[in-house]
C-alpha positions in Angstrom: 65.1 -232.5 86.9 65.9 -229.4 84.8 68.6 -231.4 83.1 66.2 -234.0 81.8 63.9 -231.3 80.5 66.8 -229.7 78.7 67.9 -233.0 77.2 64.3 -233.7 76.1 64.0 -230.2 74.6 67.2 -230.7 72.6 65.9 -234.0 71.2 62.5 -232.6 70.5 64.1 -229.8 68.4 65.6 -232.5 66.1 62.2 -234.1 65.4 60.9 -231.8 62.7 59.6 -232.9 59.3 59.4 -231.3 55.9 56.1 -231.4 54.0 57.4 -234.2 51.8 58.6 -236.3 54.8 55.2 -235.7 56.5 53.4 -237.0 53.4 55.6 -240.1 53.3 55.0 -240.8 57.0 51.2 -240.5 56.5 51.4 -243.1 53.7 53.0 -245.8 56.0 51.0 -248.7 57.3 50.7 -249.7 61.0 53.7 -252.1 61.0 56.0 -249.7 59.2 55.1 -247.0 61.7 55.8 -249.3 64.7 59.2 -250.3 63.2 60.0 -246.6 62.6 59.0 -245.7 66.2 61.1 -248.5 67.7 64.1 -247.6 65.5 63.9 -244.0 66.7 63.5 -245.0 70.3 66.6 -247.1 70.0 68.5 -244.1 68.6 67.3 -241.8 71.4 68.1 -244.4 74.1 71.7 -244.6 72.7 71.9 -240.8 72.7 70.6 -240.5 76.2 73.1 -243.1 77.4 75.9 -241.0 75.9 74.6 -237.9 77.7 74.3 -239.7 81.0 77.9 -241.0 80.7 79.2 -237.5 80.4 77.4 -236.4 83.6 
């Protein structure tokens, strides 16, 4: 279980926004936010798949 926490921590470190990016995110409507979330989830799933293949 420690491995999954370490993987999550590494991913979480990459999710940081500048002030400008934060302002842009706050201006998005609901559909744009959902598309962004789904896109990021797809990227993270692909990343996790690569990590699991290495184990």
